[in-house]
Every structure is written in C-alpha cells, then in structure tokens.
N, C-alpha and C positions, 0 to 999 in steps of 0.2 A: 268726298274727301276721306282719305285713309287716316287711320289712327296716327297722330303726330306726336304722341307721348313716348318718352323714354321709359316711363314707369307703367307696368302692367295694371296698376291700380287706378290709372287715370285714362281719360279718353277725350279726344277732341275730334269732332267730325261735323258734318253738315247733314241736314235732312230737308227734304222738300215738303211743303204743305200741299196735299192733294186737293182736288176740287171740293171735297166735302169737309175740308179743314183737318184732315187726318195726317198724322206723321207716323213713320215707321221708326221704332226704337232699334238701333243697330244691334245685331246679334251679340257682339262683344259686350255691349252695355247690359243687355238682358242677362247674359251669363254672369257678368260681374255682380249684378244685384239679385240674381236668382228670380228674375221676372219670367213668368211662364204664361202661356196662352190662357186666357180666362181670368188672370189676376186683375184685381181692381186697384187702380192707382188714384191717388188724390193729386189734383192740380191746384197749386196756390198761385195767385197772380197779384202783384202789387205794382202799381204804375211807376213807382220809383225804384223798387228793388228788382223787378223782373218776374220770371216764371220759375217755379220749382215743381218737380214731379217726384212723388215718392209712393211706396207701397202702402196700401191701407193698413196693413198690420203694424207698420212703424208708427203711424199716426194713432192707432188704437192704443198702443203702449204709452204714447205721450199723453193722450186723454186720460188713461187710467192713472198715470202719475199725477196729473193735475188734480183729478178728483180725490186722490189720496193726500192732497195737501202739499205737493211738491211744485206747484206752479211757479213760485218765486225762484226756485232753484233752476228750473228749466228756462223760464222767460223772465229774468229779473227786471227787464225794462218795461214789462207790461203790468197793468193792475190785475189784481185777483179777479175782478169782474170780467176783464177782457180775456184772461186765460180760461175762466170757466165758460164763457161764451164760445170760445174756440173749441174747447173740449166737447161741449154739448153739440156743436155743429158737426164735429167729427163723428160722434156717435149717431147723430141723425142720418148723416150720409151713409154710414156703415149699415144702419138698419134698413135704409132704402135699398141698398145693394143686395142685402140678404133676402129681402122680399122679392127681388127680381129673379133670384135663383130658384 
C-alpha cells in the first residue's frame, strides 16, 4: 500500500510478516524517524492497546526521566512502582543490547 496521508509527517501502509516473523519498516517511515540499519528498537505489546515500536534512545530518555522523579508527569495513570519497574526493564534491555555489540 502506498502512503495515503496528505501530511508528510504521517504514514499509512501495510507490511507483510515473513516466515521468520520479520517485517520491513518502509523507507519513508525509517527516514521520518531517523531509523538506520543496526539501530535497536523497543517493541511494546498490550493485548488491549496493540503494538508500538520506538527507538531505544527514546525509551532510555523516558527511563532517565522516571528515575529522576518525573514518573507521575510522564505516566500519571501508573503507580510509581509500575513506572520504576518499566524504567528498570528499559535499562535492562538496553544493557543486554550493548553487551551484544
């Protein structure tokens, strides 16, 4: 599917899941978000809300903000305990990725 958006800051398209469960992020989207080969992305999945994919660097900034006491500002609907757990998991995943490199 081609980009059906009238706005260059938005994109709608389709991707196929390959036999190994892989998808290709369209070039326009990679360019829009500055995603390059070798970048690490975080995938979040929630059975009710769906799937979200974002760059590791974005989540590291969120984790740093939570650790600096801004968890309620970022996620007011979550408890401090939940926000801290989320931030710790981000840092754990980030550290695992750094070890792979």
